[in-house]
KOLVOLUM-10450 format. One record per residue: residue number from 1; residue in one letter; x, y, z of N, C-alpha, C in turn. Coordinates in steps of 0.05 Angstrom, whole numbers. Layout:
KOLVOLUM-10450
+------+------+--------+--------+--------+--------+--------+--------+--------+--------+--------+
| resi | resn |    nc1 |    nc2 |    nc3 |   cac1 |   cac2 |   cac3 |    cc1 |    cc2 |    cc3 |
+------+------+--------+--------+--------+--------+--------+--------+--------+--------+--------+
|  NUM |    a |      X |      Y |      Z |      X |      Y |      Z |      X |      Y |      Z |
...
+------+------+--------+--------+--------+--------+--------+--------+--------+--------+--------+
END
This chain:
KOLVOLUM-10450
+------+------+--------+--------+--------+--------+--------+--------+--------+--------+--------+
| resi | resn |    nc1 |    nc2 |    nc3 |   cac1 |   cac2 |   cac3 |    cc1 |    cc2 |    cc3 |
+------+------+--------+--------+--------+--------+--------+--------+--------+--------+--------+
|    1 |    x |   -842 |   -999 |   -455 |   -866 |  -1008 |   -443 |   -861 |  -1013 |   -414 |
|    2 |    x |   -879 |  -1004 |   -396 |   -875 |  -1008 |   -368 |   -901 |  -1018 |   -355 |
|    3 |    x |   -899 |  -1040 |   -342 |   -921 |  -1051 |   -327 |   -918 |  -1043 |   -297 |
|    4 |    x |   -896 |  -1029 |   -290 |   -892 |  -1019 |   -263 |   -890 |   -989 |   -264 |
|    5 |    x |   -900 |   -977 |   -242 |   -898 |   -947 |   -240 |   -869 |   -940 |   -236 |
|    6 |    x |   -858 |   -923 |   -253 |   -831 |   -914 |   -252 |   -831 |   -884 |   -244 |
|    7 |    x |   -811 |   -876 |   -229 |   -808 |   -848 |   -222 |   -778 |   -841 |   -224 |
|    8 |    x |   -770 |   -828 |   -245 |   -742 |   -822 |   -249 |   -737 |   -794 |   -258 |
|    9 |    x |   -756 |   -777 |   -257 |   -753 |   -749 |   -265 |   -753 |   -746 |   -295 |
|   10 |    x |   -738 |   -726 |   -304 |   -736 |   -720 |   -333 |   -707 |   -726 |   -342 |
|   11 |    x |   -704 |   -743 |   -362 |   -678 |   -751 |   -372 |   -675 |   -740 |   -401 |
|   12 |    x |   -654 |   -724 |   -406 |   -651 |   -715 |   -434 |   -643 |   -738 |   -452 |
|   13 |    x |   -657 |   -740 |   -475 |   -651 |   -762 |   -494 |   -644 |   -753 |   -522 |
|   14 |    x |   -650 |   -728 |   -529 |   -645 |   -719 |   -556 |   -644 |   -689 |   -558 |
|   15 |    x |   -627 |   -679 |   -575 |   -628 |   -650 |   -582 |   -623 |   -649 |   -612 |
|   16 |    x |   -637 |   -632 |   -627 |   -634 |   -631 |   -656 |   -606 |   -627 |   -666 |
|   17 |    x |   -589 |   -612 |   -650 |   -562 |   -608 |   -659 |   -544 |   -632 |   -651 |
|   18 |    x |   -554 |   -649 |   -635 |   -537 |   -671 |   -625 |   -519 |   -663 |   -602 |
|   19 |    x |   -522 |   -638 |   -593 |   -504 |   -628 |   -572 |   -520 |   -614 |   -550 |
|   20 |    x |   -539 |   -627 |   -538 |   -553 |   -616 |   -515 |   -534 |   -610 |   -492 |
|   21 |    x |   -535 |   -586 |   -482 |   -517 |   -578 |   -460 |   -533 |   -566 |   -437 |
|   22 |    x |   -522 |   -570 |   -413 |   -533 |   -556 |   -390 |   -518 |   -530 |   -386 |
|   23 |    x |   -533 |   -509 |   -380 |   -521 |   -483 |   -375 |   -517 |   -479 |   -345 |
|   24 |    x |   -500 |   -459 |   -339 |   -492 |   -454 |   -311 |   -510 |   -433 |   -298 |
|   25 |    x |   -519 |   -439 |   -274 |   -534 |   -420 |   -257 |   -522 |   -423 |   -229 |
|   26 |    x |   -536 |   -413 |   -209 |   -527 |   -416 |   -181 |   -550 |   -422 |   -163 |
|   27 |    x |   -544 |   -432 |   -139 |   -564 |   -438 |   -118 |   -555 |   -422 |    -94 |
|   28 |    x |   -574 |   -411 |    -79 |   -568 |   -397 |    -55 |   -557 |   -416 |    -34 |
|   29 |    x |   -534 |   -408 |    -22 |   -523 |   -424 |      0 |   -544 |   -427 |     22 |
|   30 |    x |   -546 |   -450 |     33 |   -566 |   -459 |     53 |   -594 |   -462 |     43 |
|   31 |    x |   -598 |   -461 |     16 |   -625 |   -465 |      5 |   -636 |   -491 |     17 |
|   32 |    x |   -660 |   -489 |     28 |   -670 |   -510 |     46 |   -689 |   -530 |     33 |
|   33 |    x |   -683 |   -538 |      9 |   -698 |   -560 |     -4 |   -678 |   -576 |    -21 |
|   34 |    x |   -682 |   -602 |    -22 |   -667 |   -619 |    -40 |   -674 |   -612 |    -69 |
|   35 |    x |   -655 |   -612 |    -87 |   -660 |   -610 |   -115 |   -646 |   -634 |   -128 |
|   36 |    x |   -661 |   -652 |   -139 |   -649 |   -677 |   -150 |   -645 |   -675 |   -180 |
|   37 |    x |   -625 |   -690 |   -190 |   -620 |   -691 |   -219 |   -645 |   -702 |   -232 |
|   38 |    x |   -656 |   -686 |   -252 |   -680 |   -694 |   -265 |   -705 |   -679 |   -256 |
|   39 |    x |   -702 |   -661 |   -235 |   -724 |   -645 |   -226 |   -727 |   -620 |   -243 |
|   40 |    x |   -751 |   -610 |   -245 |   -755 |   -584 |   -258 |   -748 |   -562 |   -238 |
|   41 |    x |   -734 |   -542 |   -247 |   -727 |   -520 |   -230 |   -736 |   -493 |   -242 |
|   42 |    x |   -736 |   -473 |   -226 |   -743 |   -446 |   -235 |   -723 |   -426 |   -223 |
|   43 |    x |   -724 |   -402 |   -233 |   -708 |   -380 |   -222 |   -726 |   -366 |   -202 |
|   44 |    x |   -717 |   -364 |   -177 |   -732 |   -351 |   -156 |   -729 |   -321 |   -157 |
|   45 |    x |   -743 |   -307 |   -140 |   -743 |   -278 |   -140 |   -715 |   -266 |   -134 |
|   46 |    x |   -698 |   -282 |   -121 |   -671 |   -273 |   -115 |   -651 |   -279 |   -137 |
|   47 |    x |   -660 |   -291 |   -160 |   -643 |   -296 |   -182 |   -628 |   -323 |   -181 |
|   48 |    x |   -634 |   -339 |   -161 |   -620 |   -365 |   -159 |   -640 |   -388 |   -165 |
|   49 |    x |   -629 |   -411 |   -169 |   -645 |   -435 |   -176 |   -660 |   -445 |   -152 |
|   50 |    x |   -686 |   -452 |   -156 |   -703 |   -465 |   -136 |   -717 |   -488 |   -148 |
|   51 |    x |   -727 |   -506 |   -132 |   -743 |   -528 |   -142 |   -769 |   -517 |   -154 |
|   52 |    x |   -778 |   -529 |   -176 |   -803 |   -521 |   -188 |   -827 |   -529 |   -170 |
|   53 |    x |   -849 |   -516 |   -175 |   -872 |   -521 |   -158 |   -894 |   -538 |   -171 |
|   54 |    x |   -890 |   -547 |   -195 |   -909 |   -564 |   -208 |   -931 |   -551 |   -224 |
|   55 |    x |   -933 |   -524 |   -223 |   -954 |   -511 |   -239 |   -945 |   -486 |   -253 |
|   56 |    x |   -924 |   -473 |   -244 |   -916 |   -447 |   -256 |   -893 |   -451 |   -276 |
|   57 |    x |   -888 |   -431 |   -292 |   -866 |   -434 |   -312 |   -840 |   -442 |   -299 |
|   58 |    x |   -824 |   -457 |   -314 |   -799 |   -468 |   -304 |   -776 |   -456 |   -319 |
|   59 |    x |   -752 |   -461 |   -310 |   -728 |   -453 |   -324 |   -718 |   -477 |   -341 |
|   60 |    x |   -718 |   -501 |   -328 |   -708 |   -524 |   -342 |   -705 |   -548 |   -323 |
|   61 |    x |   -688 |   -566 |   -330 |   -684 |   -591 |   -315 |   -657 |   -591 |   -302 |
|   62 |    x |   -656 |   -596 |   -276 |   -632 |   -596 |   -261 |   -614 |   -620 |   -269 |
|   63 |    x |   -588 |   -614 |   -273 |   -569 |   -635 |   -282 |   -547 |   -640 |   -262 |
|   64 |    x |   -548 |   -628 |   -238 |   -527 |   -632 |   -218 |   -515 |   -605 |   -211 |
|   65 |    x |   -495 |   -607 |   -193 |   -483 |   -582 |   -183 |   -454 |   -588 |   -173 |
|   66 |    x |   -440 |   -566 |   -169 |   -414 |   -568 |   -156 |   -411 |   -544 |   -138 |
|   67 |    x |   -395 |   -547 |   -117 |   -392 |   -525 |    -98 |   -369 |   -531 |    -79 |
|   68 |    x |   -361 |   -511 |    -64 |   -341 |   -515 |    -42 |   -357 |   -516 |    -16 |
|   69 |    x |   -355 |   -539 |     -2 |   -371 |   -541 |     22 |   -359 |   -525 |     45 |
|   70 |    x |   -372 |   -526 |     68 |   -365 |   -510 |     92 |   -337 |   -516 |    102 |
|   71 |    x |   -326 |   -540 |     96 |   -300 |   -548 |    104 |   -279 |   -542 |     83 |
|   72 |    x |   -287 |   -530 |     61 |   -268 |   -522 |     40 |   -264 |   -544 |     20 |
|   73 |    x |   -280 |   -565 |     20 |   -276 |   -588 |      2 |   -292 |   -584 |    -24 |
|   74 |    x |   -279 |   -585 |    -47 |   -294 |   -584 |    -72 |   -312 |   -609 |    -74 |
|   75 |    x |   -337 |   -604 |    -82 |   -357 |   -625 |    -83 |   -372 |   -624 |   -110 |
|   76 |    x |   -374 |   -647 |   -123 |   -391 |   -650 |   -147 |   -413 |   -669 |   -139 |
|   77 |    x |   -438 |   -661 |   -144 |   -460 |   -677 |   -135 |   -483 |   -678 |   -156 |
|   78 |    x |   -497 |   -700 |   -159 |   -520 |   -701 |   -176 |   -544 |   -687 |   -164 |
|   79 |    x |   -543 |   -680 |   -139 |   -565 |   -666 |   -126 |   -555 |   -645 |   -107 |
|   80 |    x |   -573 |   -625 |   -101 |   -567 |   -605 |    -81 |   -579 |   -615 |    -54 |
|   81 |    x |   -562 |   -620 |    -34 |   -573 |   -629 |     -8 |   -584 |   -605 |      7 |
|   82 |    x |   -608 |   -608 |     17 |   -622 |   -587 |     31 |   -605 |   -575 |     53 |
|   83 |    x |   -605 |   -548 |     54 |   -591 |   -533 |     75 |   -561 |   -532 |     73 |
|   84 |    x |   -549 |   -540 |     51 |   -520 |   -541 |     49 |   -508 |   -512 |     50 |
|   85 |    x |   -488 |   -509 |     67 |   -473 |   -484 |     68 |   -450 |   -487 |     49 |
|   86 |    x |   -448 |   -469 |     29 |   -427 |   -472 |      9 |   -420 |   -446 |     -4 |
|   87 |    x |   -398 |   -446 |    -19 |   -390 |   -423 |    -36 |   -384 |   -433 |    -64 |
|   88 |    x |   -380 |   -415 |    -82 |   -373 |   -422 |   -110 |   -393 |   -443 |   -121 |
|   89 |    x |   -419 |   -438 |   -117 |   -439 |   -458 |   -125 |   -446 |   -455 |   -155 |
|   90 |    x |   -444 |   -477 |   -169 |   -452 |   -477 |   -197 |   -474 |   -499 |   -200 |
|   91 |    x |   -497 |   -491 |   -211 |   -519 |   -509 |   -216 |   -521 |   -512 |   -246 |
|   92 |    x |   -522 |   -537 |   -256 |   -525 |   -543 |   -284 |   -554 |   -548 |   -291 |
|   93 |    x |   -564 |   -535 |   -311 |   -593 |   -537 |   -318 |   -596 |   -539 |   -349 |
|   94 |    x |   -610 |   -560 |   -357 |   -618 |   -562 |   -385 |   -641 |   -543 |   -390 |
|   95 |    x |   -636 |   -520 |   -403 |   -656 |   -500 |   -406 |   -664 |   -495 |   -435 |
|   96 |    x |   -655 |   -511 |   -454 |   -661 |   -507 |   -482 |   -688 |   -520 |   -488 |
|   97 |    x |   -706 |   -505 |   -499 |   -733 |   -515 |   -505 |   -734 |   -537 |   -526 |
|   98 |    x |   -713 |   -539 |   -542 |   -712 |   -560 |   -563 |   -703 |   -587 |   -552 |
|   99 |    x |   -692 |   -588 |   -528 |   -684 |   -614 |   -517 |   -709 |   -631 |   -512 |
|  100 |    x |   -706 |   -656 |   -519 |   -728 |   -676 |   -515 |   -720 |   -693 |   -490 |
|  101 |    x |   -739 |   -695 |   -472 |   -734 |   -711 |   -447 |   -753 |   -734 |   -447 |
|  102 |    x |   -746 |   -755 |   -433 |   -765 |   -776 |   -427 |   -773 |   -774 |   -398 |
|  103 |    x |   -798 |   -781 |   -392 |   -808 |   -781 |   -365 |   -830 |   -802 |   -365 |
|  104 |    x |   -842 |   -805 |   -341 |   -862 |   -827 |   -339 |   -888 |   -817 |   -326 |
|  105 |    x |   -908 |   -832 |   -330 |   -934 |   -826 |   -317 |   -939 |   -848 |   -296 |
|  106 |    x |   -943 |   -841 |   -271 |   -946 |   -861 |   -250 |   -974 |   -864 |   -240 |
|  107 |    x |   -992 |   -846 |   -248 |  -1020 |   -848 |   -239 |  -1038 |   -834 |   -259 |
|  108 |    x |  -1063 |   -840 |   -259 |  -1082 |   -828 |   -278 |  -1073 |   -830 |   -307 |
|  109 |    x |  -1061 |   -853 |   -314 |  -1048 |   -855 |   -340 |  -1068 |   -862 |   -362 |
|  110 |    x |  -1093 |   -868 |   -356 |  -1111 |   -877 |   -377 |  -1117 |   -856 |   -398 |
|  111 |    x |  -1113 |   -830 |   -391 |  -1117 |   -809 |   -411 |  -1094 |   -805 |   -430 |
|  112 |    x |  -1072 |   -819 |   -425 |  -1048 |   -815 |   -442 |  -1048 |   -834 |   -466 |
|  113 |    x |  -1066 |   -828 |   -485 |  -1067 |   -842 |   -510 |  -1056 |   -824 |   -532 |
|  114 |    x |  -1059 |   -832 |   -556 |  -1047 |   -817 |   -578 |  -1058 |   -788 |   -580 |
|  115 |    x |  -1082 |   -783 |   -571 |  -1094 |   -757 |   -574 |  -1080 |   -735 |   -557 |
|  116 |    x |  -1064 |   -743 |   -537 |  -1051 |   -722 |   -521 |  -1025 |   -712 |   -534 |
|  117 |    x |  -1016 |   -724 |   -555 |   -992 |   -714 |   -568 |   -997 |   -685 |   -578 |
|  118 |    x |   -980 |   -667 |   -571 |   -985 |   -638 |   -577 |   -997 |   -623 |   -554 |
|  119 |    x |  -1009 |   -637 |   -535 |  -1020 |   -624 |   -512 |   -998 |   -620 |   -491 |
|  120 |    x |  -1005 |   -608 |   -468 |   -986 |   -602 |   -447 |   -993 |   -616 |   -421 |
|  121 |    x |   -973 |   -618 |   -403 |   -978 |   -630 |   -377 |   -958 |   -617 |   -357 |
|  122 |    x |   -965 |   -619 |   -332 |   -947 |   -610 |   -311 |   -930 |   -634 |   -301 |
|  123 |    x |   -906 |   -628 |   -292 |   -888 |   -649 |   -284 |   -896 |   -661 |   -257 |
|  124 |    x |   -901 |   -645 |   -237 |   -908 |   -654 |   -211 |   -937 |   -647 |   -205 |
|  125 |    x |   -950 |   -664 |   -191 |   -976 |   -657 |   -179 |   -969 |   -638 |   -156 |
|  126 |    x |   -983 |   -616 |   -154 |   -977 |   -596 |   -134 |   -978 |   -608 |   -105 |
|  127 |    x |   -994 |   -628 |   -101 |   -996 |   -640 |    -74 |   -971 |   -655 |    -66 |
|  128 |    x |   -954 |   -663 |    -85 |   -930 |   -677 |    -78 |   -908 |   -658 |    -68 |
|  129 |    x |   -910 |   -633 |    -75 |   -892 |   -612 |    -66 |   -863 |   -619 |    -72 |
|  130 |    x |   -859 |   -634 |    -93 |   -831 |   -639 |   -103 |   -812 |   -651 |    -82 |
|  131 |    x |   -822 |   -667 |    -65 |   -804 |   -678 |    -44 |   -792 |   -704 |    -50 |
|  132 |    x |   -799 |   -716 |    -73 |   -789 |   -743 |    -79 |   -761 |   -742 |    -92 |
|  133 |    x |   -745 |   -762 |    -86 |   -719 |   -764 |    -96 |   -703 |   -783 |    -79 |
|  134 |    x |   -679 |   -791 |    -88 |   -663 |   -810 |    -74 |   -637 |   -797 |    -66 |
|  135 |    x |   -632 |   -793 |    -40 |   -607 |   -780 |    -31 |   -583 |   -798 |    -35 |
|  136 |    x |   -587 |   -824 |    -39 |   -564 |   -842 |    -43 |   -554 |   -840 |    -72 |
|  137 |    x |   -572 |   -837 |    -91 |   -564 |   -835 |   -119 |   -565 |   -806 |   -129 |
|  138 |    x |   -580 |   -789 |   -116 |   -583 |   -762 |   -124 |   -603 |   -758 |   -147 |
|  139 |    x |   -617 |   -779 |   -154 |   -636 |   -778 |   -176 |   -664 |   -771 |   -168 |
|  140 |    x |   -678 |   -757 |   -185 |   -706 |   -749 |   -180 |   -724 |   -773 |   -178 |
|  141 |    x |   -745 |   -770 |   -163 |   -766 |   -790 |   -161 |   -792 |   -778 |   -173 |
|  142 |    x |   -789 |   -757 |   -189 |   -812 |   -743 |   -200 |   -823 |   -757 |   -225 |
|  143 |    x |   -848 |   -750 |   -231 |   -861 |   -761 |   -254 |   -885 |   -743 |   -261 |
|  144 |    x |   -897 |   -749 |   -284 |   -922 |   -736 |   -291 |   -944 |   -751 |   -277 |
|  145 |    x |   -957 |   -739 |   -257 |   -976 |   -753 |   -241 |  -1005 |   -743 |   -245 |
|  146 |    x |  -1008 |   -723 |   -262 |  -1035 |   -713 |   -267 |  -1043 |   -717 |   -296 |
|  147 |    x |  -1067 |   -714 |   -302 |  -1077 |   -717 |   -329 |  -1066 |   -695 |   -346 |
|  148 |    x |  -1064 |   -699 |   -372 |  -1055 |   -678 |   -391 |  -1074 |   -655 |   -389 |
|  149 |    x |  -1064 |   -631 |   -394 |  -1080 |   -606 |   -393 |  -1096 |   -604 |   -418 |
|  150 |    x |  -1120 |   -593 |   -416 |  -1138 |   -591 |   -439 |  -1124 |   -575 |   -462 |
|  151 |    x |  -1133 |   -581 |   -486 |  -1122 |   -567 |   -509 |  -1124 |   -537 |   -506 |
|  152 |    x |  -1105 |   -522 |   -517 |  -1104 |   -493 |   -516 |  -1099 |   -482 |   -488 |
|  153 |    x |  -1089 |   -499 |   -469 |  -1083 |   -491 |   -442 |  -1053 |   -495 |   -438 |
|  154 |    x |  -1041 |   -477 |   -422 |  -1012 |   -478 |   -418 |  -1005 |   -496 |   -394 |
|  155 |    x |   -983 |   -510 |   -396 |   -971 |   -525 |   -374 |   -941 |   -526 |   -378 |
|  156 |    x |   -927 |   -539 |   -361 |   -898 |   -538 |   -361 |   -885 |   -554 |   -384 |
|  157 |    x |   -897 |   -576 |   -392 |   -885 |   -594 |   -412 |   -904 |   -598 |   -435 |
|  158 |    x |   -892 |   -601 |   -459 |   -907 |   -607 |   -483 |   -902 |   -636 |   -490 |
|  159 |    x |   -923 |   -652 |   -494 |   -920 |   -680 |   -500 |   -916 |   -682 |   -531 |
|  160 |    x |   -894 |   -694 |   -538 |   -888 |   -697 |   -567 |   -889 |   -726 |   -576 |
|  161 |    x |   -892 |   -745 |   -558 |   -894 |   -773 |   -566 |   -890 |   -791 |   -542 |
|  162 |    x |   -885 |   -816 |   -549 |   -881 |   -837 |   -529 |   -855 |   -851 |   -533 |
|  163 |    x |   -842 |   -860 |   -512 |   -818 |   -876 |   -515 |   -826 |   -902 |   -530 |
|  164 |    x |   -812 |   -908 |   -551 |   -818 |   -931 |   -568 |   -846 |   -931 |   -580 |
|  165 |    x |   -859 |   -908 |   -580 |   -886 |   -906 |   -592 |   -908 |   -920 |   -577 |
|  166 |    x |   -902 |   -927 |   -552 |   -921 |   -944 |   -536 |   -939 |   -927 |   -519 |
|  167 |    x |   -964 |   -923 |   -527 |   -984 |   -907 |   -513 |   -996 |   -924 |   -490 |
|  168 |    x |  -1013 |   -912 |   -475 |  -1026 |   -926 |   -452 |  -1041 |   -950 |   -462 |
|  169 |    x |  -1038 |   -972 |   -447 |  -1054 |   -996 |   -451 |  -1057 |  -1008 |   -423 |
|  170 |    x |  -1082 |  -1013 |   -414 |  -1087 |  -1021 |   -387 |  -1073 |  -1047 |   -379 |
|  171 |    x |  -1068 |  -1065 |   -399 |  -1055 |  -1090 |   -393 |  -1025 |  -1090 |   -397 |
|  172 |    x |  -1017 |  -1081 |   -420 |   -988 |  -1083 |   -427 |   -972 |  -1058 |   -421 |
|  173 |    x |   -984 |  -1035 |   -418 |   -969 |  -1010 |   -413 |   -985 |   -990 |   -397 |
|  174 |    x |   -992 |   -998 |   -371 |  -1008 |   -980 |   -355 |   -994 |   -955 |   -346 |
|  175 |    x |   -968 |   -954 |   -348 |   -952 |   -931 |   -339 |   -934 |   -922 |   -363 |
|  176 |    x |   -945 |   -908 |   -383 |   -930 |   -901 |   -406 |   -907 |   -881 |   -400 |
|  177 |    x |   -886 |   -883 |   -416 |   -864 |   -864 |   -415 |   -868 |   -844 |   -438 |
|  178 |    x |   -866 |   -819 |   -431 |   -871 |   -797 |   -450 |   -845 |   -785 |   -460 |
|  179 |    x |   -846 |   -774 |   -484 |   -826 |   -756 |   -495 |   -837 |   -728 |   -493 |
|  180 |    x |   -823 |   -710 |   -480 |   -833 |   -683 |   -475 |   -811 |   -662 |   -481 |
|  181 |    x |   -820 |   -638 |   -484 |   -803 |   -614 |   -486 |   -813 |   -594 |   -466 |
|  182 |    x |   -796 |   -575 |   -458 |   -804 |   -553 |   -441 |   -824 |   -536 |   -456 |
|  183 |    x |   -846 |   -529 |   -444 |   -866 |   -513 |   -457 |   -869 |   -485 |   -444 |
|  184 |    x |   -876 |   -485 |   -419 |   -881 |   -460 |   -405 |   -856 |   -453 |   -389 |
|  185 |    x |   -839 |   -436 |   -401 |   -813 |   -430 |   -389 |   -810 |   -401 |   -383 |
|  186 |    x |   -794 |   -395 |   -363 |   -791 |   -368 |   -353 |   -777 |   -349 |   -373 |
|  187 |    x |   -758 |   -359 |   -388 |   -742 |   -342 |   -406 |   -752 |   -342 |   -435 |
|  188 |    x |   -775 |   -353 |   -440 |   -786 |   -353 |   -467 |   -797 |   -325 |   -474 |
|  189 |    x |   -799 |   -319 |   -499 |   -811 |   -293 |   -507 |   -839 |   -291 |   -495 |
|  190 |    x |   -846 |   -267 |   -487 |   -872 |   -260 |   -476 |   -878 |   -272 |   -449 |
|  191 |    x |   -858 |   -285 |   -436 |   -862 |   -294 |   -409 |   -859 |   -271 |   -390 |
|  192 |    x |   -875 |   -271 |   -369 |   -873 |   -250 |   -349 |   -846 |   -251 |   -335 |
|  193 |    x |   -836 |   -228 |   -326 |   -810 |   -228 |   -312 |   -813 |   -241 |   -284 |
|  194 |    x |   -790 |   -250 |   -274 |   -790 |   -263 |   -248 |   -795 |   -244 |   -226 |
+------+------+--------+--------+--------+--------+--------+--------+--------+--------+--------+
END
């Protein structure tokens, strides 16, 4: 239950096998946007990881990266710092659709009652342009900031429940925390190619 607006991105909390793992991808050296742990990411047209845009299919959830910086120093980081020049870049991404994540709703939460379970939502409001995050901790500042998408409509995340079963309540839980899975993903069957 949250009486304060929280913004912490997507945190993996469960996988049916008990062994949720992040897979390895890469990021283009000097990629000019921050990517924080807990952000949705996608595969760009050049085959490397980019920050998600809040409306289109995603690859998964960013879990950190490692690389050799311009001075030759091995670096392990929870986020990709914008414009970093590096080699041997490895980006870790939770891309399994069975993984359950928790995230939060920071605005327009009144529509998040029991009826939205099974519906879909987008992670970022397109107007935020995915710029939120904390460079000191490397953690995402993202959240579900728009209303759930109408039934039979596609979005990035599928709502499967609520943390501790606590739905929206204007007094005691105005900012509910959701349990979600990846819904509209780039590598799923029948998805258009990148």
